[in-house]
C-alpha positions in Angstrom: 17.9 -5.8 -8.0 17.7 -9.5 -7.2 16.0 -8.8 -3.8 13.5 -6.4 -5.5 12.8 -9.0 -8.2 12.2 -11.7 -5.6 9.9 -9.5 -3.6 8.1 -8.5 -6.8 7.5 -12.2 -7.7 6.3 -12.9 -4.2 4.0 -9.9 -4.2 2.4 -10.6 -7.6 2.0 -14.3 -6.8 0.1 -13.5 -3.6 -2.1 -10.9 -5.2 -2.9 -13.0 -8.3 -3.5 -16.2 -6.3 -6.0 -14.4 -4.1 -7.7 -12.7 -7.0 -8.1 -15.9 -9.0 -9.2 -17.8 -5.9 -12.0 -15.3 -5.6 -13.2 -16.3 -9.1 -12.7 -20.0 -8.3 -14.5 -20.0 -5.0 -17.7 -18.2 -6.3 -17.6 -20.3 -9.5 -17.7 -23.5 -7.4 -20.5 -22.0 -5.2 -22.5 -21.3 -8.4 -22.0 -24.9 -9.6 -19.6 -24.0 -12.4 -17.0 -26.6 -13.4 -13.5 -25.1 -13.0 -11.1 -27.0 -15.4 -7.9 -25.2 -14.5 -6.5 -22.9 -11.7 -3.2 -21.7 -12.9 -0.7 -19.5 -10.9 1.5 -18.0 -13.6 1.5 -18.4 -17.4 3.5 -20.6 -19.9 5.0 -24.0 -19.4 3.8 -26.1 -16.5 6.3 -26.6 -13.7 3.9 -28.6 -11.5 0.3 -29.7 -11.6 -2.2 -31.8 -9.7 -5.7 -32.8 -10.7 -8.3 -33.0 -7.9 -11.2 -35.3 -7.7 -13.5 -32.4 -8.6 -11.9 -32.2 -12.0 -9.9 -29.0 -11.4 -6.2 -29.0 -12.3 -4.0 -26.8 -10.1 -1.0 -25.6 -12.1 2.2 -23.7 -11.2 3.5 -22.2 -14.4 6.9 -20.8 -15.5 6.1 -17.1 -15.8 4.9 -15.8 -12.4 3.4 -12.6 -13.7 -0.3 -13.5 -13.6 -2.7 -16.4 -13.5 -6.1 -17.5 -14.6 -9.1 -19.7 -13.8 -10.4 -21.6 -16.8 -14.1 -22.7 -16.5 -16.2 -24.9 -18.6 -17.8 -22.7 -21.3 -20.1 -23.5 -24.2 -18.5 -20.7 -26.3 -15.2 -22.4 -26.4 -16.0 -26.1 -26.0 -18.6 -28.7 -27.1 -21.0 -29.4 -24.3 -22.9 -32.6 -23.7 -26.4 -32.5 -22.4 -25.2 -33.4 -18.9 -22.4 -30.9 -18.7 -24.4 -27.8 -19.8 -25.6 -27.1 -16.2 -21.9 -26.8 -15.2 -20.9 -24.3 -17.9 -20.2 -20.7 -17.0 -22.2 -19.3 -20.0 -25.3 -21.2 -19.1 -25.6 -19.7 -15.7 -27.9 -16.8 -14.8 -26.6 -13.2 -15.3 -26.3 -12.5 -11.6 -24.3 -15.7 -11.1 -21.8 -14.8 -13.9 -21.6 -11.3 -12.5 -20.9 -12.6 -9.0 -18.1 -14.8 -10.4 -16.5 -12.0 -12.3 -16.8 -9.5 -9.4 -15.4 -12.0 -6.9 -11.8 -11.6 -8.2 -11.5 -7.8 -7.4 -13.6 -8.3 -4.3 -11.0 -10.9 -3.0 -8.3 -8.2 -3.4 -10.3 -5.8 -1.2 -10.8 -8.6 1.4 -7.0 -9.4 1.4 -6.3 -5.7 2.1 -8.8 -5.7 4.9 -7.2 -8.8 6.5 -3.7 -7.3 6.1 -4.7 -4.0 7.7 -6.5 -6.0 10.5 -3.2 -7.9 11.2 -1.3 -4.6 11.3 -3.7 -3.1 13.8 -3.6 -6.2 15.9 0.2 -6.2 15.9 0.2 -2.5 16.9 1.0 0.7 15.0 3.3 3.5 15.8 1.6 6.9 15.9 2.8 10.4 16.8 1.3 13.9 16.6 1.1 15.3 13.1 2.6 18.7 14.0 3.6 21.5 11.7 7.1 22.9 12.3 6.6 25.9 10.0 4.7 27.2 7.0 6.4 27.9 3.6 5.7 31.5 2.3 3.8 32.0 -1.0 2.1 28.6 -0.8 -1.7 27.9 -0.6 -1.8 27.3 3.2 0.3 30.5 3.8 -2.8 32.5 2.9 -4.8 31.4 5.9 -2.4 31.9 8.8 -1.7 28.5 10.4 0.6 28.8 13.5 3.8 26.9 13.8 3.5 24.0 16.2 -0.2 23.3 15.3 -1.3 19.7 15.2 -3.3 18.6 12.1 -6.4 16.6 12.8 -8.3 16.3 9.5 -7.8 17.0 5.8 -10.9 17.1 3.6 -12.9 15.5 6.5 -10.4 12.6 6.6 -8.8 12.0 10.0 -5.0 12.1 9.7 -2.8 10.1 12.0 0.4 10.4 10.0 2.1 12.6 7.5 1.5 9.9 4.9 -2.3 10.3 5.5 -1.8 14.1 4.9 0.1 13.4 1.7 -2.5 11.0 0.3 -5.4 13.3 1.2 -3.7 16.3 -0.5 -2.9 14.3 -3.7 -6.5 13.2 -3.9 -7.6 16.9 -3.6 -5.7 17.8 -6.8 -8.2 19.1 -9.4 -10.6 20.4 -6.7 -11.2 24.1 -6.0 -10.5 24.0 -2.3 -9.1 22.0 0.6 -10.5 22.2 4.1 -8.5 21.0 7.1 -8.6 21.3 10.9 -5.9 21.7 13.5 -5.3 22.2 17.2 -3.1 25.1 18.3 -1.3 23.6 21.3 0.3 27.0 22.1 -3.1 28.3 23.2 -3.5 28.0 27.0 -6.8 26.2 26.7 -7.4 22.8 28.3 -10.2 22.1 25.8 -8.0 22.7 22.7 -10.8 23.4 20.3 -10.3 22.4 16.7 -9.8 25.3 14.2 -11.2 24.8 10.7 -9.7 26.4 7.7 -10.6 26.5 4.0 -7.8 27.0 1.3 -8.4 27.9 -2.3 -6.4 25.6 -4.6 -7.8 26.5 -8.0 -4.4 27.5 -9.2 -2.4 24.9 -7.3 -0.2 22.8 -9.5 2.9 20.7 -8.7 4.8 17.7 -10.1 4.1 14.7 -7.8 7.3 13.0 -9.2 9.5 15.8 -8.0 7.6 17.6 -5.2 5.9 16.4 -2.1 2.2 17.4 -1.9 2.9 18.4 1.8 5.6 20.9 1.0 3.9 22.1 -2.2 0.8 22.9 -0.1 3.0 24.7 2.4 3.5 22.5 5.4 6.9 21.8 6.9 6.4 18.7 9.1 7.9 18.6 12.5 10.1 15.6 12.7 9.6 12.9 15.3 11.4 13.8 18.5 14.0 11.1 19.4 15.7 11.1 22.8 18.9 9.1 23.4 17.3 7.0 26.2 17.0 3.3 25.7 13.4 2.2 25.7 13.6 -1.4 24.5 16.4 -4.0 24.0 16.0 -6.9 21.6 17.1 -10.2 23.4 20.4 -11.6 22.1 21.3 -8.4 20.4 24.6 -6.5 20.4 23.1 -4.0 22.8 22.2 -6.7 25.3 25.7 -8.2 25.0 27.3 -4.8 25.5 25.4 -4.4 28.8 22.9 -1.7 27.9 19.7 -1.6 29.9 16.3 0.1 29.5 16.5 3.7 30.9 20.2 4.2 30.0 20.9 7.6 28.6 23.6 7.7 25.9 25.9 10.7 26.6 28.5 10.1 23.8 29.8 7.6 21.3 33.4 7.5 20.3 33.8 10.7 22.3 31.1 12.5 20.1 28.2 14.0 22.0 25.0 12.0 21.2 22.9 15.0 20.1 21.9 13.8 16.6 20.3 10.3 16.5 20.7 10.0 12.7 24.5 10.5 13.0 24.6 7.9 15.8 22.6 5.3 13.7 24.9 5.9 10.7 27.9 5.1 13.0 26.2 1.9 14.1 25.6 0.9 10.4 29.4 1.1 9.8 29.6 -1.9 12.0 32.7 -0.9 13.9 33.3 -1.1 17.7 31.7 1.9 19.4 32.8 3.3 22.8 29.7 4.4 24.6 29.4 6.7 27.6 26.0 6.3 29.3 24.3 7.6 32.4 22.6 5.1 34.5 21.0 6.2 37.8 23.0 9.5 37.8 26.3 7.5 37.3 28.5 7.6 34.2 29.3 4.1 32.8 31.5 3.2 29.8 30.6 0.3 27.5 31.8 -1.2 24.2 29.1 -1.8 21.6 30.0 -4.2 18.8 27.1 -4.0 16.2 26.1 -7.3 14.5 26.7 -7.3 10.7 23.7 -8.0 8.6 23.7 -9.6 5.1 23.7 -6.2 3.5 27.0 -5.4 5.4 25.4 -2.8 7.7 25.6 -3.0 11.5 22.7 -3.3 13.8 22.7 -2.7 17.6 19.3 -4.0 18.6 17.8 -1.4 20.8 15.2 1.4 20.5 15.4 5.0 21.7 12.7 6.9 23.4 10.5 9.1 21.2 7.1 10.8 20.9 5.8 7.8 19.0 3.2 5.7 20.8 2.6 2.0 19.9 -1.1 1.4 19.9 -2.3 -2.2 19.8 -6.0 -2.7 19.0 -8.3 -5.4 20.2 -9.9 -8.0 17.9 -13.1 -6.1 17.1 -11.6 -2.6 17.3 -8.8 -3.7 15.0 -11.3 -5.0 12.5 -13.2 -1.7 12.6 -10.0 0.3 12.1 -9.0 -2.1 9.2 -12.4 -1.6 7.6 -12.0 2.2 7.8 -8.5 2.1 6.4 -9.6 -0.2 3.5 -12.4 2.2 2.6 -10.2 5.2 2.8 -7.4 3.7 0.7 -10.0 2.6 -1.9 -11.5 6.0 -2.0 -8.2 7.7 -2.5 -7.2 5.1 -5.2 -10.4 5.7 -7.1 -9.9 9.5 -6.8 -6.3 9.1 -8.2 -7.5 7.0 -11.1 -10.1 9.7 -11.9 -7.4 12.3 -11.8 -5.3 10.3 -14.2 -8.2 9.9 -16.6 -9.2 13.5 -16.5 -5.6 14.7 -16.9 -5.1 16.3 -13.5 -2.3 13.8 -13.0 -0.3 13.3 -16.2 0.5 10.0 -17.9 4.1 10.4 -16.9 3.1 9.4 -13.4 2.0 5.9 -14.5 4.1 3.1 -13.0 4.7 -0.4 -14.2 6.3 -3.6 -12.9 9.8 -2.2 -12.5 8.6 0.6 -10.2 6.5 -1.9 -8.3 9.5 -4.2 -7.9 11.7 -1.4 -6.6 9.0 -0.3 -4.2 8.5 -3.8 -3.0 12.2 -4.2 -2.3 12.4 -0.8 -0.6 9.4 -1.3 1.7 10.5 -4.8 2.7 13.9 -3.4 3.6 12.2 -1.0 6.1 10.6 -3.9 7.9 7.7 -6.4 7.8 5.0 -3.8 8.7 5.9 -1.3 5.9 5.8 -4.2 3.4 2.3 -5.2 4.7 1.1 -1.7 4.1 2.6 -1.8 0.6 0.9 -5.2 -0.1 -2.5 -3.9 1.0 -2.2 -0.8 -1.1 -1.2 -2.7 -4.2 -4.0 -5.3 -3.6 -6.6 -2.4 -3.4 -5.1 -0.8 -6.5 -5.4 -4.2 -8.4 -9.0 -4.5 -7.3 -9.9 -1.0 -8.4 -8.1 -1.2 -11.8 -9.8 -4.6 -12.5 -13.2 -3.0 -12.0 -12.6 -0.3 -14.7 -15.2 -1.0 -17.5 -12.5 -1.8 -20.1 -12.6 -5.0 -22.2 -10.0 -7.6 -21.1 -10.6 -6.5 -17.4 -13.2 -7.8 -15.0 -15.0 -4.5 -15.3 -15.3 -5.0 -19.0 -16.9 -8.4 -18.5 -19.3 -6.9 -16.0 -20.1 -4.2 -18.6 -21.0 -6.9 -21.2 -23.2 -8.6 -18.6 -24.9 -5.3 -17.9 -25.6 -4.7 -21.6 -26.9 -8.3 -21.8 -29.3 -7.6 -19.0 -30.6 -4.3 -20.6 -30.9 -5.8 -24.1 -32.3 -9.1 -23.0 -29.6 -10.9 -25.0 -25.8 -10.9 -25.2 -23.7 -8.9 -27.7 -22.7 -11.0 -30.7 -19.4 -12.9 -30.5 -18.1 -10.6 -33.3 -19.0 -7.4 -31.4 -17.5 -8.7 -28.2 -14.3 -9.7 -30.1 -14.0 -6.2 -31.6 -14.3 -4.7 -28.1 -11.8 -7.1 -26.7 -9.3 -6.3 -29.4 -9.7 -2.6 -28.8 -9.3 -3.1 -25.1 -6.2 -5.2 -25.6 -4.6 -2.5 -27.8 -5.5 0.2 -25.2 -4.0 -1.9 -22.4 -0.8 -2.5 -24.4 -0.5 1.2 -24.9 -1.0 2.0 -21.2 1.5 -0.8 -20.3 4.0 0.6 -22.8 3.7 4.1 -21.3 4.1 2.7 -17.8 7.2 0.7 -18.8 8.7 3.7 -20.6 8.2 5.7 -17.4 9.8 2.9 -15.4 12.9 3.1 -17.5 13.1 6.9 -17.2 13.1 6.5 -13.4 16.0 4.0 -13.4 
């Protein structure tokens, strides 16, 4: 819980700082005086005032932040200061300042995906092990062993891509997908396209996977007990393991199930290994190093069907741009499904679920956490653009109305909308928190 809480604070702080910096940067570009840039709410823990007049504040409650600008609606303006006030700027300038916050979240996600693709991503064929009878996909006759290529015209490179694409299809009348049948003796391996009727397809996304509910049983990644990489200074290196060694047995148990072997390593006890190196059997003792969570780690990788693909600078940017667009599209679709009732309110998540997810993804490694951070950043950007008072989208709506009418709504009318928006947001947050506690 402490680890999850710490990761939650770090995650929220990063996202809020970037969001508010978007507002701040465009405000300064438009000549608006920024009085305060606060990371967090409540009592000041630290502050510094710059020569520009902006006070940077680190506050006690790290669950948000704000940028306070000079504004004639909340302060008396002198004749000289009017030109630096937010409310005195042109509509397009104010709209740009408001939009800059969510836009900064999309840019952050783009940069994170770019870093991931530059570091390299593990990919392996998205193959179907079997089809579940009496499911939507069972009606179109997909062969076992087929490799999925697209779902609803979205290229899929992992089962996570398949899952997101199927969830986004909920509420539609059909799903189209394509696959390659590797069992066919054809060097060209033509893609086969199928259309599945999902008019009566319903499932609980909290309890069931969209993949299995649709009818796919994924083929798991093939892992072979052959050492492909050894981390320098690890227990594996100290034991004398080398790349290419085949693990025959451990503690006199045949090494036929990699999961069982890794579970033995996690117990952090001494392991007697029998390996084959250059057609010669060798016996070694592996002493896993104990991590802070008490689990043992050996420090070597097996051989698998996965391929690590590292992209170049421009190619990585292009991939990141596509991933950002795809994730944004799926997030908008999911929000639409929530509003229209395709996805029930019981699936709303609040800060507790986000904290748990942050801790879990970070425990899987740095790259999974980066994926999580990019996804939450895009979600924050999309939600903030919803035309609801109290959100950036609501302020953009007020500016749009002002542009159409030729004048702004009265302060009283705006206040009524803001109060209604606040009540609605509190209700939504209450439902999300209630769902969080039910999931504990």
